[in-house]
KETORGU-917898 format. One line per 10 residues: number of its first residue (from 1); their letters; for each residue x, y, z of N, C-alpha, C, O. Coordinates in steps of 0.1 Angstrom, whole numbers. Each point is the difference from the previous one (the first is absolute). Layout:
# residues N
NUM) a) X/Y/Z/X/Y/Z/X/Y/Z/X/Y/Z  ...
***
This chain:
# residues 236
1) mvhaikqklr) -997/648/890/7/-11/7/14/4/3/7/6/-8  -2/-11/19/14/3/4/8/-12/1/-5/-10/6  17/9/-12/8/-11/0/14/3/7/5/11/-2  0/-20/10/13/2/6/10/-9/-8/-3/-12/-2  15/18/-1/10/-7/-8/13/0/8/5/11/2  0/-22/3/12/0/7/12/-1/-10/0/-9/-8  9/19/10/11/0/-9/12/8/6/-3/10/6  15/-16/-6/11/7/5/5/10/-10/0/-2/-12  4/14/17/5/11/-8/15/-2/-1/7/-2/10  -2/3/-23/14/-1/-2/5/14/-3/-3/6/-11
11) lslpaqynka) 11/0/19/5/14/-1/14/0/-6/8/-8/4  -5/17/-14/13/1/-5/3/15/-2/-5/8/7  13/-4/-18/2/14/-2/-11/6/-7/-8/-6/-7  6/20/9/-11/7/-7/2/-2/-15/12/1/-5  -22/-3/-3/1/-2/-14/-12/6/-7/-11/3/6  12/-1/-19/-11/6/-9/-2/-11/-11/9/-3/-7  -22/-1/5/-3/-9/-10/-7/6/-11/-10/8/2  14/-10/-15/-6/6/-12/-9/-10/-6/5/-11/-5  -18/13/6/-10/-10/-5/2/-1/-15/-3/-11/-6  6/21/-2/1/0/-14/12/-9/-5/-2/-8/-9
21) tgltkvypki) 13/9/16/12/-8/-4/3/-12/8/7/-9/-5  -14/8/17/2/-11/8/14/0/8/4/-10/6  2/22/-7/13/1/7/-1/6/14/-9/9/2  18/-12/7/0/5/13/14/7/2/10/-5/-2  -11/17/7/12/8/3/1/2/15/-9/4/7  21/-8/-1/2/0/14/8/13/4/8/5/-8  -12/1/19/6/13/5/7/-3/13/-6/2/11  19/-6/-11/7/-4/12/2/11/10/3/-2/12  -3/15/-17/3/11/8/-12/6/8/1/8/9  -13/-13/-13/-12/4/7/-3/-9/12/1/-12/-2
31) kwgdivaesg) -3/18/13/-2/-8/12/-15/-3/3/-8/7/-5  6/-18/12/-14/-3/4/-4/11/10/8/4/9  -20/1/-11/-4/11/8/-1/13/-8/-6/9/3  13/-9/-15/-2/11/-10/-13/-3/-7/-1/-10/-7  -8/20/8/-13/-2/-6/-1/7/-14/5/12/-1  -10/-18/-9/1/5/-13/-14/5/-5/-10/-5/3  11/16/-11/-12/5/-7/4/5/-14/12/3/-2  -21/-3/-8/3/4/-13/-8/13/-3/-11/1/3  18/8/-10/-7/12/-5/7/5/-12/13/2/-1  -20/1/-10/5/5/-12/10/-9/-7/10/4/-6
41) gkiylanllg) -12/-17/9/10/-10/-6/13/-2/7/8/-7/-5  -7/14/16/12/-2/8/-3/-6/14/-11/1/5  21/-8/1/-2/-7/12/6/9/12/12/4/-1  -20/-2/11/4/8/12/0/-10/12/-8/-10/0  16/13/10/1/-8/12/0/9/12/5/11/0  -12/-16/11/0/7/13/7/-10/10/-3/-12/0  12/17/8/7/-8/10/2/9/12/-5/10/2  14/-15/7/3/6/13/6/14/-2/-1/9/9  8/-7/-20/7/13/-3/-8/10/-6/1/12/3  -11/-16/-11/-8/10/-7/-6/-6/-13/-4/-12/0
51) igileedsir) 3/19/-10/-6/-4/-13/10/2/-11/7/10/-2  -6/-21/-7/10/1/-10/-6/-6/-13/-12/-4/-1  20/4/-10/-4/-5/-13/10/-11/-4/12/0/3  -18/-10/-9/9/-12/-5/6/4/-13/-6/3/-10  20/-4/10/8/3/-12/9/-12/-2/9/-2/8  -11/-5/-20/7/-13/-2/-4/-9/12/-11/-4/1  21/0/7/-3/-9/11/2/6/13/1/-6/11  0/20/-10/3/7/12/-11/11/3/-8/3/-9  8/2/21/-9/10/4/7/14/1/10/1/6  -16/9/-13/5/14/2/-10/7/9/-12/1/-3
61) llhrytkdla) 17/4/15/-9/6/9/-5/14/-5/9/8/-3  -22/-6/3/-5/13/-5/-4/9/12/1/12/-1  -5/-18/12/-4/7/12/4/-7/12/-4/-11/3  13/17/5/5/-6/12/-9/4/12/-3/12/1  -2/-21/6/-9/4/11/7/9/10/12/-1/3  -20/11/2/5/9/11/1/-8/13/-4/-12/0  10/18/10/3/-7/12/-12/-6/7/1/-11/5  -12/18/-6/-12/-6/6/-6/-12/-7/-8/-7/6  12/5/-18/-5/-12/-8/11/-10/-2/-3/-11/-5  15/14/9/11/-10/-2/-3/-13/6/-4/-1/12
71) gvvtfdftel) 5/-10/-20/-2/-13/5/-14/-5/0/-3/-11/5  -6/20/-10/-14/-4/0/-2/-12/-10/5/0/-11  -13/-10/15/-3/-11/-8/-11/2/-10/-11/6/4  13/-9/-17/-11/1/-10/-7/-13/-1/5/-11/-2  -19/12/3/-8/-12/-1/-6/-1/-13/-3/-12/-5  0/23/-2/-5/-1/-14/4/13/-7/3/10/6  -3/-11/-20/5/10/-8/-7/-1/-14/2/-10/-6  -9/20/2/-8/-2/-12/-3/14/-6/1/10/6  -4/-10/-19/-3/12/-7/-14/5/3/-10/-8/-2  8/20/6/-13/6/3/-6/6/-13/-11/-2/-3
81) spgnlavatc) 20/9/-4/-3/7/-13/13/2/-7/10/-2/6  -11/4/-19/13/2/-8/10/9/7/-3/12/2  14/-17/2/10/8/6/0/2/15/9/6/6  -20/-12/0/-1/1/15/-1/-14/6/-9/-8/-4  18/5/13/1/-13/6/-4/1/15/4/9/7  -12/-19/-2/-4/0/14/9/-10/7/3/-11/-5  1/14/18/8/-8/8/-7/-3/13/-3/10/7  1/-22/-4/-7/-4/13/11/-3/11/8/-9/-2  -8/16/13/10/-1/10/-7/2/14/-12/3/1  20/-5/9/-5/3/14/1/15/3/-4/4/11
91) sgllrfnivt) 9/4/-20/-1/14/1/-11/6/-8/-1/12/-2  -8/-21/-3/-12/5/-7/1/-4/-15/8/-8/-4  -18/13/-4/0/-2/-14/7/12/-7/-5/12/2  16/-15/-8/8/11/-6/-2/0/-15/-5/-10/-6  8/22/-1/-1/1/-14/13/5/-6/5/10/5  0/-16/-15/13/4/-6/-3/3/-15/-6/-7/-7  11/20/3/-2/4/-13/13/-2/-8/11/4/4  -12/-12/-15/13/-4/-7/6/11/-8/11/-1/-5  -19/12/2/5/11/-7/8/9/9/11/5/-4  -16/-1/15/6/9/9/9/-7/11/7/7/7
101) nrldtlftke) -9/-20/-6/6/-8/11/-4/5/14/8/-2/10  -20/8/-9/-5/5/12/-8/-11/7/-8/-7/-6  9/6/19/-7/-9/9/-9/8/9/5/8/7  -18/-12/-6/-8/7/10/-9/-11/6/-1/-11/-4  -7/15/15/-8/-9/7/-15/2/-3/-5/11/1  -1/-22/-5/-15/1/-4/-8/-3/13/-11/7/2  15/-16/6/-8/-5/11/9/-5/11/10/-7/-3  -12/11/15/7/-5/12/-9/-1/12/-9/9/2  12/-18/7/-7/-2/12/9/-6/10/8/-9/-2  -8/15/14/10/-4/10/-1/-15/4/-10/-5/2
111) nicvrniwky) 22/-1/-2/2/-14/3/-8/-10/-9/-2/-11/4  -1/16/-16/-7/-9/-10/9/-1/-12/5/9/-6  -4/-22/1/8/-3/-12/-10/-2/-12/-10/-6/2  13/12/-13/-7/-2/-12/7/-12/-7/12/0/-2  -20/-11/0/6/-13/-5/-1/-3/-14/8/-8/-6  -19/13/-1/-2/-3/-14/-8/10/-7/-7/8/6  9/-8/-19/-7/10/-9/-6/-7/-12/6/-9/-5  -18/12/2/-7/-6/-12/-8/10/-7/-8/7/6  9/-6/-19/-7/10/-8/-11/-7/-7/2/-10/-7  -14/15/8/-12/-5/-8/-7/12/-6/-6/8/7
121) kdyvffgtyg) 6/-7/-20/-5/11/-7/6/13/5/12/2/0  -21/7/5/5/13/6/2/-1/15/3/10/6  -5/-21/-1/1/-2/15/14/-7/4/5/-9/-7  1/14/17/12/-6/6/-3/-5/13/-3/7/10  4/-20/-8/-2/-7/12/13/-1/7/10/-3/-6  -9/5/19/12/-4/8/-4/-5/14/-8/6/7  15/-17/-4/-3/-6/13/11/3/10/11/3/-3  -15/-3/16/9/4/11/1/-12/10/-8/-9/-1  17/10/9/2/-10/11/-5/6/13/8/5/8  -21/-6/-6/-6/5/13/-11/10/-2/-6/4/10
131) sgyyimkggi) 5/2/-22/-10/11/-2/-9/-3/-11/-7/10/-5  6/-22/0/-10/-3/-11/6/3/-13/12/2/-2  -21/0/-8/4/4/-13/-7/12/-4/-11/4/5  17/3/-15/-4/13/-4/-1/0/-15/5/-8/-7  -13/18/2/-1/2/-15/3/15/-2/-4/9/7  12/-7/-18/3/14/-4/-5/2/-14/1/-9/-9  -8/20/6/-5/4/-13/0/15/-1/-6/7/8  12/-2/-19/0/15/-1/6/8/11/-5/11/3  15/-17/4/6/7/11/-7/-1/13/4/5/10  -16/-13/-10/-8/-2/12/3/-14/6/-1/-10/-7
141) fkpmpldknk) 4/10/20/2/-13/7/-12/-3/9/-5/9/7  1/-22/-7/-11/-3/10/3/-14/5/4/-9/-7  -6/7/21/1/-13/5/-12/-8/-3/-11/5/-1  12/-18/-3/-11/-8/-4/-6/-8/11/7/-3/10  -20/-1/-11/-6/-7/11/7/-14/2/5/-6/-9  -5/2/22/6/-13/4/-10/-11/1/-12/3/-1  17/-15/2/-9/-11/3/-4/0/15/6/8/7  -16/-16/-4/-5/1/14/10/-5/11/0/5/11  10/-13/-15/10/-5/9/13/9/0/9/-2/8  -9/12/-18/11/9/-1/13/-7/-4/11/5/3
151) yllythcfma) -12/-16/-10/12/-7/-6/6/8/-10/12/-1/-3  -20/10/-4/6/8/-11/8/12/5/6/7/-8  -4/-6/21/10/9/6/14/-3/-5/8/10/-2  -5/-22/-1/13/-5/-4/-2/-5/-15/-2/-12/-1  3/20/-8/-2/-3/-14/13/-2/-8/9/8/1  -8/-19/-8/12/-3/-7/0/2/-15/7/9/-5  -16/-15/-2/-1/1/-15/-14/2/-5/-10/-4/6  9/10/-18/-12/2/-7/1/-7/-14/10/2/-6  -20/-10/2/1/-5/-13/-15/-1/-6/-9/-2/8  8/5/-21/-13/-1/-6/-1/-14/-8/10/-4/-5
161) dkndfcwist) -22/-1/4/-2/-12/-8/-8/4/-12/-4/11/-2  1/-21/-7/-6/2/-13/-15/4/2/-6/5/-10  1/-6/22/-14/3/2/-2/14/7/-10/3/6  21/4/-5/0/14/6/-2/-1/15/-7/9/5  12/-19/1/0/0/15/14/3/4/10/-3/-7  -9/10/19/13/3/6/3/-10/11/-8/-2/9  20/-5/-10/4/-9/11/10/7/8/10/6/-5  -11/-6/19/9/7/9/5/-10/10/-8/-7/7  21/6/-6/6/-9/10/4/8/13/3/11/-1  -4/-19/12/2/6/13/8/-10/8/3/-11/-4
171) nrglfkcsla) 0/15/17/6/-9/9/-9/-12/3/5/-11/4  -18/13/-5/-9/-10/4/-9/-6/-11/-10/-6/3  15/6/-15/-7/-6/-11/-3/9/-12/6/11/0  -15/-15/-9/-3/7/-12/-14/6/0/-9/-6/6  8/17/-12/-13/7/-2/-3/2/-15/9/3/-8  -22/-5/5/-4/3/-14/-12/10/0/-9/-1/8  10/11/-17/-10/10/0/-1/6/-14/9/-1/-8  -21/5/4/-3/6/-13/8/13/-1/-1/9/8  8/-8/-19/8/13/-3/-10/12/-1/3/11/3  -14/-14/-10/-10/10/-1/-5/5/13/-3/12/2
181) eitnafdhnk) 1/-21/8/-5/4/13/11/8/7/-3/10/7  16/-14/-8/10/7/7/2/15/-5/0/9/7  0/-8/-21/2/13/-6/-13/9/3/2/12/1  -13/-18/-1/-12/7/3/0/5/15/-4/12/3  10/-20/6/1/5/14/9/12/1/-2/9/8  13/-10/-16/9/12/-1/-7/12/-5/1/11/6  -7/-12/-18/-6/11/-6/-12/7/7/-2/12/0  -5/-21/8/-12/5/7/1/-1/15/-10/1/7  22/-2/-2/2/0/15/-8/-11/7/-5/3/11  3/-14/-16/-7/-11/6/8/-5/12/13/-1/0
191) tavyyhyfgk) -20/-3/11/7/-4/12/1/-15/2/6/-5/9  -11/-3/-19/0/-14/1/2/-6/-14/-5/5/-10  12/-16/10/3/-8/-12/-2/-15/3/4/-4/11  -10/-4/-20/-1/-14/3/12/-7/-5/4/1/-11  3/-8/21/11/-8/-3/-3/-15/2/-5/-4/11  9/-4/-20/-2/-15/2/14/-5/5/10/3/-6  -10/-10/17/12/-4/7/4/-14/-2/-9/-9/0  22/6/-3/5/-13/-2/11/-1/11/11/6/-2  -13/-15/12/11/-2/10/0/-15/3/-7/-4/9  16/-3/-15/0/-15/2/5/-3/14/10/4/4
201) krrygndrae) -19/-11/3/4/-4/14/9/-13/0/-3/-9/-7  13/9/15/9/-11/1/2/-3/15/2/10/8  0/-22/-4/1/-3/14/15/-3/4/6/-9/-7  -1/15/17/13/-2/5/-1/-4/14/0/9/9  -1/-21/-5/-3/-4/13/-13/4/4/-10/-4/-6  8/13/16/-13/5/4/-2/14/-5/-11/6/3  20/-1/-12/-2/13/-5/-5/-1/-14/2/-10/-7  -9/21/3/-4/1/-14/5/13/-6/1/10/7  3/-10/-19/6/12/-6/-5/2/-14/-3/-10/-8  1/22/4/-4/3/-14/12/1/-9/11/-1/4
211) wrmyalcfaf) -14/2/-17/11/2/-10/8/13/4/-6/10/3  18/-11/-3/9/12/2/6/3/-14/7/-8/-5  -11/20/0/4/4/-13/13/8/0/3/7/10  5/-8/-21/12/9/-1/-3/10/-11/-9/-1/-8  18/11/8/-1/11/-10/6/-4/-13/8/7/-5  -13/-18/-1/5/-4/-13/-12/-6/-8/-7/-9/5  4/15/-16/-11/-5/-8/3/4/-15/8/8/-3  -15/-16/-6/2/3/-14/-12/-6/-7/-8/-8/5  6/12/-18/-11/-5/-8/6/-8/-12/10/3/-6  -17/-15/4/4/-8/-11/-13/-5/-7/-9/-6/6
221) kqqpyflshh) 8/10/-19/-12/-3/-8/-13/5/7/-10/-7/1  11/19/4/-11/7/7/-4/-6/13/-11/2/4  19/-11/2/-2/-5/13/9/5/10/13/-1/-2  -17/6/13/9/5/11/6/-12/8/-7/-9/3  19/10/0/8/-9/8/5/8/12/5/11/-1  -6/-17/13/5/6/12/9/-10/8/-3/-12/0  14/17/6/8/-9/8/-4/1/14/-2/10/6  0/-22/0/-5/-1/14/10/-9/7/9/-6/-5  -11/5/19/8/-8/8/-2/-15/-4/9/-8/3  -19/4/-9/-3/-13/-4/3/-3/-15/-3/-11/-4
231) gwivmg) 8/20/-3/3/-2/-14/-7/11/-9/-5/9/6  6/-11/-19/-7/9/-9/-15/-2/0/-5/-11/0  -2/22/0/-15/0/0/-4/5/-14/4/11/-4  -12/-19/-3/-5/5/-13/-15/0/0/-6/-10/4  0/20/-10/-15/1/0/-4/-4/-14/5/5/-10  -15/-14/9/-5/-4/-13/-9/-12/2/-6/-5/-10
***
């Protein structure tokens, strides 16, 4: 079942909440648009300048982008493996090594932005804006089968629920698919996957529109939440 929750978002300064102590620490020097990832107990950030590390309440730049990457927007930033961070950008899927401070390119496609990264077991899912979604495992990349309407060409977020289904948000609504079926398609080069589609129709005058999803999602008590044009969407 899918529920829509209307709620206004209240934005303030970036902060870190400690569940154990109940305390919140605010970082006034970190700007909105700086994307955060954790590795080895340390906090790293990716922004328009490059990749840095959080020290006290400030950022120390570890790798400044070269001229061809200067100003590139980071859409997602996460740990692939201990010491290796993945960066989703319009210049492709990048990898940063925190030991060597070296940056290299894992995947790139002309005029295509990588928008999100999600790790499931040994599989790394990443969605693009215009070219569908891909899975990487053991250094091998494969494009995954699309839905019949090709809405999955514009993929925003991946989330798993407690029943081992993968929920995928797009410009045109939500999709639900068995994780076992998706990974089997990758492992055995299957050309089709069954997706269950959720696209709530709403009427605006004589027009009809589906849910428009945004690239923001999180899990709470093993339930995925997605932000849409009509409010928060929760599966349960």
